[in-house]
mmCIF file of the N, C-alpha and C atoms, coordinates in Angstrom:
data_MODEL
# 
_entry.id   MODEL 
# 
loop_
_atom_site.group_PDB 
_atom_site.id 
_atom_site.type_symbol 
_atom_site.label_atom_id 
_atom_site.label_alt_id 
_atom_site.label_comp_id 
_atom_site.label_asym_id 
_atom_site.label_entity_id 
_atom_site.label_seq_id 
_atom_site.pdbx_PDB_ins_code 
_atom_site.Cartn_x 
_atom_site.Cartn_y 
_atom_site.Cartn_z 
_atom_site.occupancy 
_atom_site.B_iso_or_equiv 
_atom_site.pdbx_formal_charge 
_atom_site.auth_seq_id 
_atom_site.auth_comp_id 
_atom_site.auth_asym_id 
_atom_site.auth_atom_id 
_atom_site.pdbx_PDB_model_num 
ATOM 1   N N  . MET A 1 1  ? 17.110 -30.375 -10.996 1.00 0.00 ? 1  MET A N  1 
ATOM 2   C CA . MET A 1 1  ? 16.525 -29.889 -9.626  1.00 0.00 ? 1  MET A CA 1 
ATOM 3   C C  . MET A 1 1  ? 17.285 -30.055 -8.767  1.00 0.00 ? 1  MET A C  1 
ATOM 4   N N  . SER A 1 2  ? 17.503 -28.542 -8.132  1.00 0.00 ? 2  SER A N  1 
ATOM 5   C CA . SER A 1 2  ? 18.368 -28.325 -6.948  1.00 0.00 ? 2  SER A CA 1 
ATOM 6   C C  . SER A 1 2  ? 18.137 -29.151 -5.895  1.00 0.00 ? 2  SER A C  1 
ATOM 7   N N  . LYS A 1 3  ? 19.229 -29.834 -5.081  1.00 0.00 ? 3  LYS A N  1 
ATOM 8   C CA . LYS A 1 3  ? 18.640 -30.267 -3.750  1.00 0.00 ? 3  LYS A CA 1 
ATOM 9   C C  . LYS A 1 3  ? 18.415 -29.438 -2.567  1.00 0.00 ? 3  LYS A C  1 
ATOM 10  N N  . GLY A 1 4  ? 19.386 -28.371 -2.402  1.00 0.00 ? 4  GLY A N  1 
ATOM 11  C CA . GLY A 1 4  ? 19.203 -27.378 -1.376  1.00 0.00 ? 4  GLY A CA 1 
ATOM 12  C C  . GLY A 1 4  ? 18.555 -26.220 -1.858  1.00 0.00 ? 4  GLY A C  1 
ATOM 13  N N  . LYS A 1 5  ? 18.765 -25.136 -1.017  1.00 0.00 ? 5  LYS A N  1 
ATOM 14  C CA . LYS A 1 5  ? 17.998 -23.782 -1.430  1.00 0.00 ? 5  LYS A CA 1 
ATOM 15  C C  . LYS A 1 5  ? 19.242 -23.238 -1.861  1.00 0.00 ? 5  LYS A C  1 
ATOM 16  N N  . ASN A 1 6  ? 18.503 -22.327 -3.099  1.00 0.00 ? 6  ASN A N  1 
ATOM 17  C CA . ASN A 1 6  ? 19.485 -21.504 -3.667  1.00 0.00 ? 6  ASN A CA 1 
ATOM 18  C C  . ASN A 1 6  ? 19.906 -20.327 -3.267  1.00 0.00 ? 6  ASN A C  1 
ATOM 19  N N  . GLN A 1 7  ? 20.947 -19.917 -3.333  1.00 0.00 ? 7  GLN A N  1 
ATOM 20  C CA . GLN A 1 7  ? 21.736 -18.987 -2.289  1.00 0.00 ? 7  GLN A CA 1 
ATOM 21  C C  . GLN A 1 7  ? 21.973 -17.713 -3.039  1.00 0.00 ? 7  GLN A C  1 
ATOM 22  N N  . HIS A 1 8  ? 21.033 -16.440 -2.377  1.00 0.00 ? 8  HIS A N  1 
ATOM 23  C CA . HIS A 1 8  ? 21.152 -14.977 -3.142  1.00 0.00 ? 8  HIS A CA 1 
ATOM 24  C C  . HIS A 1 8  ? 21.954 -14.284 -2.511  1.00 0.00 ? 8  HIS A C  1 
ATOM 25  N N  . VAL A 1 9  ? 22.918 -13.646 -3.370  1.00 0.00 ? 9  VAL A N  1 
ATOM 26  C CA . VAL A 1 9  ? 23.833 -12.462 -2.725  1.00 0.00 ? 9  VAL A CA 1 
ATOM 27  C C  . VAL A 1 9  ? 23.176 -11.076 -3.154  1.00 0.00 ? 9  VAL A C  1 
ATOM 28  N N  . VAL A 1 10 ? 22.833 -10.765 -1.792  1.00 0.00 ? 10 VAL A N  1 
ATOM 29  C CA . VAL A 1 10 ? 22.079 -9.402  -1.742  1.00 0.00 ? 10 VAL A CA 1 
ATOM 30  C C  . VAL A 1 10 ? 22.565 -8.040  -0.928  1.00 0.00 ? 10 VAL A C  1 
ATOM 31  N N  . THR A 1 11 ? 22.054 -6.871  -1.148  1.00 0.00 ? 11 THR A N  1 
ATOM 32  C CA . THR A 1 11 ? 22.522 -5.849  -0.203  1.00 0.00 ? 11 THR A CA 1 
ATOM 33  C C  . THR A 1 11 ? 21.707 -5.832  1.079   1.00 0.00 ? 11 THR A C  1 
ATOM 34  N N  . HIS A 1 12 ? 22.191 -5.299  2.114   1.00 0.00 ? 12 HIS A N  1 
ATOM 35  C CA . HIS A 1 12 ? 21.701 -5.343  3.305   1.00 0.00 ? 12 HIS A CA 1 
ATOM 36  C C  . HIS A 1 12 ? 21.975 -4.347  4.164   1.00 0.00 ? 12 HIS A C  1 
ATOM 37  N N  . ASP A 1 13 ? 20.933 -3.264  4.344   1.00 0.00 ? 13 ASP A N  1 
ATOM 38  C CA . ASP A 1 13 ? 21.459 -2.128  5.069   1.00 0.00 ? 13 ASP A CA 1 
ATOM 39  C C  . ASP A 1 13 ? 22.873 -1.728  4.951   1.00 0.00 ? 13 ASP A C  1 
ATOM 40  N N  . GLY A 1 14 ? 23.137 -1.479  3.364   1.00 0.00 ? 14 GLY A N  1 
ATOM 41  C CA . GLY A 1 14 ? 24.437 -0.898  3.287   1.00 0.00 ? 14 GLY A CA 1 
ATOM 42  C C  . GLY A 1 14 ? 25.664 -1.678  3.212   1.00 0.00 ? 14 GLY A C  1 
ATOM 43  N N  . SER A 1 15 ? 25.408 -2.910  3.519   1.00 0.00 ? 15 SER A N  1 
ATOM 44  C CA . SER A 1 15 ? 26.371 -3.862  3.362   1.00 0.00 ? 15 SER A CA 1 
ATOM 45  C C  . SER A 1 15 ? 25.912 -5.152  2.452   1.00 0.00 ? 15 SER A C  1 
ATOM 46  N N  . TRP A 1 16 ? 26.588 -6.137  2.488   1.00 0.00 ? 16 TRP A N  1 
ATOM 47  C CA . TRP A 1 16 ? 26.079 -7.792  1.883   1.00 0.00 ? 16 TRP A CA 1 
ATOM 48  C C  . TRP A 1 16 ? 25.718 -8.612  2.274   1.00 0.00 ? 16 TRP A C  1 
ATOM 49  N N  . ALA A 1 17 ? 24.727 -9.390  1.953   1.00 0.00 ? 17 ALA A N  1 
ATOM 50  C CA . ALA A 1 17 ? 24.582 -10.534 2.651   1.00 0.00 ? 17 ALA A CA 1 
ATOM 51  C C  . ALA A 1 17 ? 24.063 -11.696 1.812   1.00 0.00 ? 17 ALA A C  1 
ATOM 52  N N  . VAL A 1 18 ? 24.209 -12.738 2.309   1.00 0.00 ? 18 VAL A N  1 
ATOM 53  C CA . VAL A 1 18 ? 23.597 -14.065 1.495   1.00 0.00 ? 18 VAL A CA 1 
ATOM 54  C C  . VAL A 1 18 ? 22.312 -14.506 2.385   1.00 0.00 ? 18 VAL A C  1 
ATOM 55  N N  . ARG A 1 19 ? 21.632 -14.709 1.468   1.00 0.00 ? 19 ARG A N  1 
ATOM 56  C CA . ARG A 1 19 ? 20.368 -15.071 1.674   1.00 0.00 ? 19 ARG A CA 1 
ATOM 57  C C  . ARG A 1 19 ? 19.896 -16.541 1.132   1.00 0.00 ? 19 ARG A C  1 
ATOM 58  N N  . GLY A 1 20 ? 19.220 -17.526 1.831   1.00 0.00 ? 20 GLY A N  1 
ATOM 59  C CA . GLY A 1 20 ? 18.954 -18.677 1.594   1.00 0.00 ? 20 GLY A CA 1 
ATOM 60  C C  . GLY A 1 20 ? 17.465 -18.347 0.648   1.00 0.00 ? 20 GLY A C  1 
ATOM 61  N N  . ALA A 1 21 ? 16.808 -19.161 -0.560  1.00 0.00 ? 21 ALA A N  1 
ATOM 62  C CA . ALA A 1 21 ? 15.715 -18.931 -1.227  1.00 0.00 ? 21 ALA A CA 1 
ATOM 63  C C  . ALA A 1 21 ? 14.598 -19.072 0.148   1.00 0.00 ? 21 ALA A C  1 
ATOM 64  N N  . GLY A 1 22 ? 13.692 -18.131 0.001   1.00 0.00 ? 22 GLY A N  1 
ATOM 65  C CA . GLY A 1 22 ? 12.506 -18.331 1.085   1.00 0.00 ? 22 GLY A CA 1 
ATOM 66  C C  . GLY A 1 22 ? 12.826 -17.829 2.134   1.00 0.00 ? 22 GLY A C  1 
ATOM 67  N N  . ASN A 1 23 ? 13.947 -17.862 2.883   1.00 0.00 ? 23 ASN A N  1 
ATOM 68  C CA . ASN A 1 23 ? 14.191 -17.403 4.140   1.00 0.00 ? 23 ASN A CA 1 
ATOM 69  C C  . ASN A 1 23 ? 13.698 -15.959 4.499   1.00 0.00 ? 23 ASN A C  1 
ATOM 70  N N  . SER A 1 24 ? 13.392 -15.759 5.519   1.00 0.00 ? 24 SER A N  1 
ATOM 71  C CA . SER A 1 24 ? 13.177 -14.208 5.889   1.00 0.00 ? 24 SER A CA 1 
ATOM 72  C C  . SER A 1 24 ? 14.751 -13.735 6.632   1.00 0.00 ? 24 SER A C  1 
ATOM 73  N N  . LYS A 1 25 ? 15.444 -14.485 7.212   1.00 0.00 ? 25 LYS A N  1 
ATOM 74  C CA . LYS A 1 25 ? 16.639 -13.887 7.701   1.00 0.00 ? 25 LYS A CA 1 
ATOM 75  C C  . LYS A 1 25 ? 17.714 -13.948 6.667   1.00 0.00 ? 25 LYS A C  1 
ATOM 76  N N  . VAL A 1 26 ? 18.782 -13.432 7.104   1.00 0.00 ? 26 VAL A N  1 
ATOM 77  C CA . VAL A 1 26 ? 19.957 -13.570 5.937   1.00 0.00 ? 26 VAL A CA 1 
ATOM 78  C C  . VAL A 1 26 ? 20.849 -14.438 6.810   1.00 0.00 ? 26 VAL A C  1 
ATOM 79  N N  . THR A 1 27 ? 21.839 -15.168 6.095   1.00 0.00 ? 27 THR A N  1 
ATOM 80  C CA . THR A 1 27 ? 22.646 -16.135 6.513   1.00 0.00 ? 27 THR A CA 1 
ATOM 81  C C  . THR A 1 27 ? 23.971 -15.835 6.938   1.00 0.00 ? 27 THR A C  1 
ATOM 82  N N  . LYS A 1 28 ? 24.190 -14.825 6.221   1.00 0.00 ? 28 LYS A N  1 
ATOM 83  C CA . LYS A 1 28 ? 25.739 -13.895 7.211   1.00 0.00 ? 28 LYS A CA 1 
ATOM 84  C C  . LYS A 1 28 ? 25.819 -12.595 6.124   1.00 0.00 ? 28 LYS A C  1 
ATOM 85  N N  . ILE A 1 29 ? 26.079 -11.327 7.296   1.00 0.00 ? 29 ILE A N  1 
ATOM 86  C CA . ILE A 1 29 ? 26.428 -9.916  6.518   1.00 0.00 ? 29 ILE A CA 1 
ATOM 87  C C  . ILE A 1 29 ? 27.741 -9.706  6.557   1.00 0.00 ? 29 ILE A C  1 
ATOM 88  N N  . VAL A 1 30 ? 28.075 -9.276  5.428   1.00 0.00 ? 30 VAL A N  1 
ATOM 89  C CA . VAL A 1 30 ? 29.559 -9.036  5.215   1.00 0.00 ? 30 VAL A CA 1 
ATOM 90  C C  . VAL A 1 30 ? 29.933 -7.914  4.609   1.00 0.00 ? 30 VAL A C  1 
ATOM 91  N N  . ASP A 1 31 ? 30.835 -7.262  4.419   1.00 0.00 ? 31 ASP A N  1 
ATOM 92  C CA . ASP A 1 31 ? 31.177 -5.852  3.872   1.00 0.00 ? 31 ASP A CA 1 
ATOM 93  C C  . ASP A 1 31 ? 31.161 -5.733  2.540   1.00 0.00 ? 31 ASP A C  1 
ATOM 94  N N  . THR A 1 32 ? 31.741 -6.641  1.855   1.00 0.00 ? 32 THR A N  1 
ATOM 95  C CA . THR A 1 32 ? 31.802 -6.579  0.135   1.00 0.00 ? 32 THR A CA 1 
ATOM 96  C C  . THR A 1 32 ? 31.041 -7.734  -0.603  1.00 0.00 ? 32 THR A C  1 
ATOM 97  N N  . GLN A 1 33 ? 30.685 -7.159  -1.523  1.00 0.00 ? 33 GLN A N  1 
ATOM 98  C CA . GLN A 1 33 ? 29.981 -8.261  -2.635  1.00 0.00 ? 33 GLN A CA 1 
ATOM 99  C C  . GLN A 1 33 ? 30.608 -9.320  -2.563  1.00 0.00 ? 33 GLN A C  1 
ATOM 100 N N  . GLN A 1 34 ? 32.175 -9.537  -2.934  1.00 0.00 ? 34 GLN A N  1 
ATOM 101 C CA . GLN A 1 34 ? 32.827 -10.385 -3.356  1.00 0.00 ? 34 GLN A CA 1 
ATOM 102 C C  . GLN A 1 34 ? 33.133 -11.256 -2.022  1.00 0.00 ? 34 GLN A C  1 
ATOM 103 N N  . GLU A 1 35 ? 33.129 -11.131 -0.807  1.00 0.00 ? 35 GLU A N  1 
ATOM 104 C CA . GLU A 1 35 ? 33.128 -11.744 0.142   1.00 0.00 ? 35 GLU A CA 1 
ATOM 105 C C  . GLU A 1 35 ? 31.734 -12.649 0.281   1.00 0.00 ? 35 GLU A C  1 
ATOM 106 N N  . ALA A 1 36 ? 30.636 -11.766 -0.060  1.00 0.00 ? 36 ALA A N  1 
ATOM 107 C CA . ALA A 1 36 ? 29.251 -12.383 -0.089  1.00 0.00 ? 36 ALA A CA 1 
ATOM 108 C C  . ALA A 1 36 ? 29.255 -13.716 -1.031  1.00 0.00 ? 36 ALA A C  1 
ATOM 109 N N  . ILE A 1 37 ? 29.659 -13.474 -2.292  1.00 0.00 ? 37 ILE A N  1 
ATOM 110 C CA . ILE A 1 37 ? 29.895 -14.167 -3.416  1.00 0.00 ? 37 ILE A CA 1 
ATOM 111 C C  . ILE A 1 37 ? 30.494 -15.592 -2.914  1.00 0.00 ? 37 ILE A C  1 
ATOM 112 N N  . GLN A 1 38 ? 31.609 -15.275 -2.453  1.00 0.00 ? 38 GLN A N  1 
ATOM 113 C CA . GLN A 1 38 ? 32.567 -16.689 -1.855  1.00 0.00 ? 38 GLN A CA 1 
ATOM 114 C C  . GLN A 1 38 ? 31.677 -17.604 -0.945  1.00 0.00 ? 38 GLN A C  1 
ATOM 115 N N  . ILE A 1 39 ? 31.217 -16.713 0.094   1.00 0.00 ? 39 ILE A N  1 
ATOM 116 C CA . ILE A 1 39 ? 30.252 -17.682 1.041   1.00 0.00 ? 39 ILE A CA 1 
ATOM 117 C C  . ILE A 1 39 ? 29.293 -18.366 0.201   1.00 0.00 ? 39 ILE A C  1 
ATOM 118 N N  . ALA A 1 40 ? 28.219 -17.352 -0.481  1.00 0.00 ? 40 ALA A N  1 
ATOM 119 C CA . ALA A 1 40 ? 27.286 -18.011 -0.994  1.00 0.00 ? 40 ALA A CA 1 
ATOM 120 C C  . ALA A 1 40 ? 27.700 -19.186 -2.097  1.00 0.00 ? 40 ALA A C  1 
ATOM 121 N N  . LYS A 1 41 ? 28.725 -19.219 -2.819  1.00 0.00 ? 41 LYS A N  1 
ATOM 122 C CA . LYS A 1 41 ? 29.278 -20.241 -4.133  1.00 0.00 ? 41 LYS A CA 1 
ATOM 123 C C  . LYS A 1 41 ? 29.439 -21.399 -2.859  1.00 0.00 ? 41 LYS A C  1 
ATOM 124 N N  . GLN A 1 42 ? 30.244 -21.303 -2.086  1.00 0.00 ? 42 GLN A N  1 
ATOM 125 C CA . GLN A 1 42 ? 30.447 -22.485 -1.032  1.00 0.00 ? 42 GLN A CA 1 
ATOM 126 C C  . GLN A 1 42 ? 29.529 -23.270 -0.568  1.00 0.00 ? 42 GLN A C  1 
ATOM 127 N N  . ILE A 1 43 ? 28.263 -22.662 -0.117  1.00 0.00 ? 43 ILE A N  1 
ATOM 128 C CA . ILE A 1 43 ? 27.049 -23.043 0.601   1.00 0.00 ? 43 ILE A CA 1 
ATOM 129 C C  . ILE A 1 43 ? 26.287 -23.730 -0.915  1.00 0.00 ? 43 ILE A C  1 
ATOM 130 N N  . ALA A 1 44 ? 26.248 -23.304 -1.973  1.00 0.00 ? 44 ALA A N  1 
ATOM 131 C CA . ALA A 1 44 ? 25.435 -23.542 -3.054  1.00 0.00 ? 44 ALA A CA 1 
ATOM 132 C C  . ALA A 1 44 ? 26.107 -24.542 -3.845  1.00 0.00 ? 44 ALA A C  1 
ATOM 133 N N  . GLN A 1 45 ? 27.373 -24.786 -3.484  1.00 0.00 ? 45 GLN A N  1 
ATOM 134 C CA . GLN A 1 45 ? 28.427 -25.996 -4.087  1.00 0.00 ? 45 GLN A CA 1 
ATOM 135 C C  . GLN A 1 45 ? 27.795 -27.187 -3.025  1.00 0.00 ? 45 GLN A C  1 
ATOM 136 N N  . ASN A 1 46 ? 27.746 -27.026 -1.581  1.00 0.00 ? 46 ASN A N  1 
ATOM 137 C CA . ASN A 1 46 ? 27.980 -27.869 -0.717  1.00 0.00 ? 46 ASN A CA 1 
ATOM 138 C C  . ASN A 1 46 ? 26.397 -28.592 -0.906  1.00 0.00 ? 46 ASN A C  1 
ATOM 139 N N  . GLN A 1 47 ? 25.207 -27.538 -1.153  1.00 0.00 ? 47 GLN A N  1 
ATOM 140 C CA . GLN A 1 47 ? 24.095 -28.167 -1.348  1.00 0.00 ? 47 GLN A CA 1 
ATOM 141 C C  . GLN A 1 47 ? 23.621 -28.391 -2.477  1.00 0.00 ? 47 GLN A C  1 
ATOM 142 N N  . GLU A 1 48 ? 24.535 -28.086 -3.858  1.00 0.00 ? 48 GLU A N  1 
ATOM 143 C CA . GLU A 1 48 ? 24.294 -28.712 -5.503  1.00 0.00 ? 48 GLU A CA 1 
ATOM 144 C C  . GLU A 1 48 ? 23.212 -27.756 -5.550  1.00 0.00 ? 48 GLU A C  1 
ATOM 145 N N  . SER A 1 49 ? 22.784 -26.476 -5.285  1.00 0.00 ? 49 SER A N  1 
ATOM 146 C CA . SER A 1 49 ? 22.144 -25.665 -5.611  1.00 0.00 ? 49 SER A CA 1 
ATOM 147 C C  . SER A 1 49 ? 22.494 -24.465 -6.377  1.00 0.00 ? 49 SER A C  1 
ATOM 148 N N  . GLU A 1 50 ? 21.832 -23.505 -6.692  1.00 0.00 ? 50 GLU A N  1 
ATOM 149 C CA . GLU A 1 50 ? 22.475 -22.155 -7.380  1.00 0.00 ? 50 GLU A CA 1 
ATOM 150 C C  . GLU A 1 50 ? 22.641 -20.906 -6.599  1.00 0.00 ? 50 GLU A C  1 
ATOM 151 N N  . MET A 1 51 ? 23.549 -20.029 -7.232  1.00 0.00 ? 51 MET A N  1 
ATOM 152 C CA . MET A 1 51 ? 23.691 -19.035 -6.590  1.00 0.00 ? 51 MET A CA 1 
ATOM 153 C C  . MET A 1 51 ? 23.526 -17.925 -7.379  1.00 0.00 ? 51 MET A C  1 
ATOM 154 N N  . LEU A 1 52 ? 22.634 -16.912 -6.883  1.00 0.00 ? 52 LEU A N  1 
ATOM 155 C CA . LEU A 1 52 ? 22.278 -15.912 -7.764  1.00 0.00 ? 52 LEU A CA 1 
ATOM 156 C C  . LEU A 1 52 ? 22.782 -14.431 -7.299  1.00 0.00 ? 52 LEU A C  1 
ATOM 157 N N  . ILE A 1 53 ? 23.351 -13.904 -8.207  1.00 0.00 ? 53 ILE A N  1 
ATOM 158 C CA . ILE A 1 53 ? 23.896 -12.605 -7.560  1.00 0.00 ? 53 ILE A CA 1 
ATOM 159 C C  . ILE A 1 53 ? 23.137 -11.477 -8.117  1.00 0.00 ? 53 ILE A C  1 
ATOM 160 N N  . HIS A 1 54 ? 22.513 -10.554 -7.212  1.00 0.00 ? 54 HIS A N  1 
ATOM 161 C CA . HIS A 1 54 ? 21.862 -9.260  -7.194  1.00 0.00 ? 54 HIS A CA 1 
ATOM 162 C C  . HIS A 1 54 ? 22.825 -8.321  -7.227  1.00 0.00 ? 54 HIS A C  1 
ATOM 163 N N  . GLY A 1 55 ? 22.551 -7.244  -8.493  1.00 0.00 ? 55 GLY A N  1 
ATOM 164 C CA . GLY A 1 55 ? 23.312 -5.986  -8.338  1.00 0.00 ? 55 GLY A CA 1 
ATOM 165 C C  . GLY A 1 55 ? 22.648 -4.947  -7.130  1.00 0.00 ? 55 GLY A C  1 
ATOM 166 N N  . LYS A 1 56 ? 23.216 -3.990  -7.150  1.00 0.00 ? 56 LYS A N  1 
ATOM 167 C CA . LYS A 1 56 ? 22.723 -2.921  -5.917  1.00 0.00 ? 56 LYS A CA 1 
ATOM 168 C C  . LYS A 1 56 ? 21.537 -2.457  -6.081  1.00 0.00 ? 56 LYS A C  1 
ATOM 169 N N  . ASN A 1 57 ? 20.760 -2.484  -7.727  1.00 0.00 ? 57 ASN A N  1 
ATOM 170 C CA . ASN A 1 57 ? 19.762 -2.288  -7.757  1.00 0.00 ? 57 ASN A CA 1 
ATOM 171 C C  . ASN A 1 57 ? 18.298 -3.284  -7.690  1.00 0.00 ? 57 ASN A C  1 
ATOM 172 N N  . GLY A 1 58 ? 19.097 -4.393  -6.789  1.00 0.00 ? 58 GLY A N  1 
ATOM 173 C CA . GLY A 1 58 ? 18.120 -5.667  -6.763  1.00 0.00 ? 58 GLY A CA 1 
ATOM 174 C C  . GLY A 1 58 ? 18.090 -6.560  -7.738  1.00 0.00 ? 58 GLY A C  1 
ATOM 175 N N  . GLN A 1 59 ? 18.283 -6.447  -9.390  1.00 0.00 ? 59 GLN A N  1 
ATOM 176 C CA . GLN A 1 59 ? 18.044 -7.259  -10.005 1.00 0.00 ? 59 GLN A CA 1 
ATOM 177 C C  . GLN A 1 59 ? 19.172 -8.367  -10.201 1.00 0.00 ? 59 GLN A C  1 
ATOM 178 N N  . ILE A 1 60 ? 18.932 -9.247  -10.579 1.00 0.00 ? 60 ILE A N  1 
ATOM 179 C CA . ILE A 1 60 ? 19.773 -10.723 -10.658 1.00 0.00 ? 60 ILE A CA 1 
ATOM 180 C C  . ILE A 1 60 ? 20.802 -10.214 -11.614 1.00 0.00 ? 60 ILE A C  1 
ATOM 181 N N  . ARG A 1 61 ? 22.013 -10.434 -11.726 1.00 0.00 ? 61 ARG A N  1 
ATOM 182 C CA . ARG A 1 61 ? 22.871 -9.802  -12.642 1.00 0.00 ? 61 ARG A CA 1 
ATOM 183 C C  . ARG A 1 61 ? 23.736 -11.193 -13.242 1.00 0.00 ? 61 ARG A C  1 
ATOM 184 N N  . GLU A 1 62 ? 23.808 -12.029 -12.221 1.00 0.00 ? 62 GLU A N  1 
ATOM 185 C CA . GLU A 1 62 ? 24.411 -13.302 -12.357 1.00 0.00 ? 62 GLU A CA 1 
ATOM 186 C C  . GLU A 1 62 ? 23.885 -14.608 -11.639 1.00 0.00 ? 62 GLU A C  1 
ATOM 187 N N  . ARG A 1 63 ? 23.867 -15.544 -12.596 1.00 0.00 ? 63 ARG A N  1 
ATOM 188 C CA . ARG A 1 63 ? 23.434 -17.067 -11.539 1.00 0.00 ? 63 ARG A CA 1 
ATOM 189 C C  . ARG A 1 63 ? 24.471 -18.093 -11.976 1.00 0.00 ? 63 ARG A C  1 
ATOM 190 N N  . ASN A 1 64 ? 24.696 -18.709 -11.151 1.00 0.00 ? 64 ASN A N  1 
ATOM 191 C CA . ASN A 1 64 ? 25.616 -20.113 -11.387 1.00 0.00 ? 64 ASN A CA 1 
ATOM 192 C C  . ASN A 1 64 ? 25.089 -21.363 -10.622 1.00 0.00 ? 64 ASN A C  1 
ATOM 193 N N  . SER A 1 65 ? 24.944 -22.304 -11.104 1.00 0.00 ? 65 SER A N  1 
ATOM 194 C CA . SER A 1 65 ? 24.285 -23.533 -11.027 1.00 0.00 ? 65 SER A CA 1 
ATOM 195 C C  . SER A 1 65 ? 25.723 -24.390 -10.367 1.00 0.00 ? 65 SER A C  1 
ATOM 196 N N  . TYR A 1 66 ? 25.260 -25.102 -9.218  1.00 0.00 ? 66 TYR A N  1 
ATOM 197 C CA . TYR A 1 66 ? 26.564 -26.133 -8.840  1.00 0.00 ? 66 TYR A CA 1 
ATOM 198 C C  . TYR A 1 66 ? 25.558 -27.630 -8.923  1.00 0.00 ? 66 TYR A C  1 
ATOM 199 N N  . GLY A 1 67 ? 24.575 -27.602 -9.288  1.00 0.00 ? 67 GLY A N  1 
ATOM 200 C CA . GLY A 1 67 ? 24.002 -29.032 -8.796  1.00 0.00 ? 67 GLY A CA 1 
ATOM 201 C C  . GLY A 1 67 ? 23.947 -29.595 -10.101 1.00 0.00 ? 67 GLY A C  1 
ATOM 202 N N  . ASN A 1 68 ? 22.967 -30.657 -10.188 1.00 0.00 ? 68 ASN A N  1 
ATOM 203 C CA . ASN A 1 68 ? 22.592 -31.308 -11.782 1.00 0.00 ? 68 ASN A CA 1 
ATOM 204 C C  . ASN A 1 68 ? 21.421 -29.883 -12.545 1.00 0.00 ? 68 ASN A C  1 
ATOM 205 N N  . ASP A 1 69 ? 22.117 -29.436 -13.666 1.00 0.00 ? 69 ASP A N  1 
ATOM 206 C CA . ASP A 1 69 ? 21.686 -28.186 -14.186 1.00 0.00 ? 69 ASP A CA 1 
ATOM 207 C C  . ASP A 1 69 ? 20.840 -28.889 -15.192 1.00 0.00 ? 69 ASP A C  1 
ATOM 208 N N  . SER A 1 70 ? 19.510 -28.476 -15.396 1.00 0.00 ? 70 SER A N  1 
ATOM 209 C CA . SER A 1 70 ? 18.456 -29.261 -16.328 1.00 0.00 ? 70 SER A CA 1 
ATOM 210 C C  . SER A 1 70 ? 18.899 -28.576 -18.044 1.00 0.00 ? 70 SER A C  1 
ATOM 211 N N  . TYR A 1 71 ? 19.406 -27.427 -17.739 1.00 0.00 ? 71 TYR A N  1 
ATOM 212 C CA . TYR A 1 71 ? 19.781 -26.780 -18.931 1.00 0.00 ? 71 TYR A CA 1 
ATOM 213 C C  . TYR A 1 71 ? 21.585 -26.810 -19.263 1.00 0.00 ? 71 TYR A C  1 
ATOM 214 N N  . PRO A 1 72 ? 22.265 -27.671 -19.256 1.00 0.00 ? 72 PRO A N  1 
ATOM 215 C CA . PRO A 1 72 ? 23.730 -27.682 -19.193 1.00 0.00 ? 72 PRO A CA 1 
ATOM 216 C C  . PRO A 1 72 ? 24.203 -26.922 -20.584 1.00 0.00 ? 72 PRO A C  1 
ATOM 217 N N  . PRO A 1 73 ? 25.324 -26.235 -20.498 1.00 0.00 ? 73 PRO A N  1 
ATOM 218 C CA . PRO A 1 73 ? 25.625 -25.414 -21.291 1.00 0.00 ? 73 PRO A CA 1 
ATOM 219 C C  . PRO A 1 73 ? 26.186 -26.449 -22.772 1.00 0.00 ? 73 PRO A C  1 
ATOM 220 N N  . GLU A 1 74 ? 26.002 -26.198 -23.644 1.00 0.00 ? 74 GLU A N  1 
ATOM 221 C CA . GLU A 1 74 ? 26.691 -26.817 -24.934 1.00 0.00 ? 74 GLU A CA 1 
ATOM 222 C C  . GLU A 1 74 ? 27.713 -26.419 -25.284 1.00 0.00 ? 74 GLU A C  1 
ATOM 223 N N  . GLY A 1 75 ? 28.505 -27.464 -25.675 1.00 0.00 ? 75 GLY A N  1 
ATOM 224 C CA . GLY A 1 75 ? 29.874 -27.185 -26.092 1.00 0.00 ? 75 GLY A CA 1 
ATOM 225 C C  . GLY A 1 75 ? 30.795 -28.147 -26.959 1.00 0.00 ? 75 GLY A C  1 
# 
């Protein structure tokens, strides 16, 4: 179970934003998705939570876990 709020990378009025799960306001608005991913990744790592990257259509296209993963990859 993650310790902090999952971080979502989402579109926001023609830009990209980072939004904590359940928050009505965005944490940060930036010009590119890559910038938003870097910010969300840093927050997720600090909070030991997940980062979910949404595409322009709103669908989740990628997710990364930075906490104690209940389903770690087999290797």
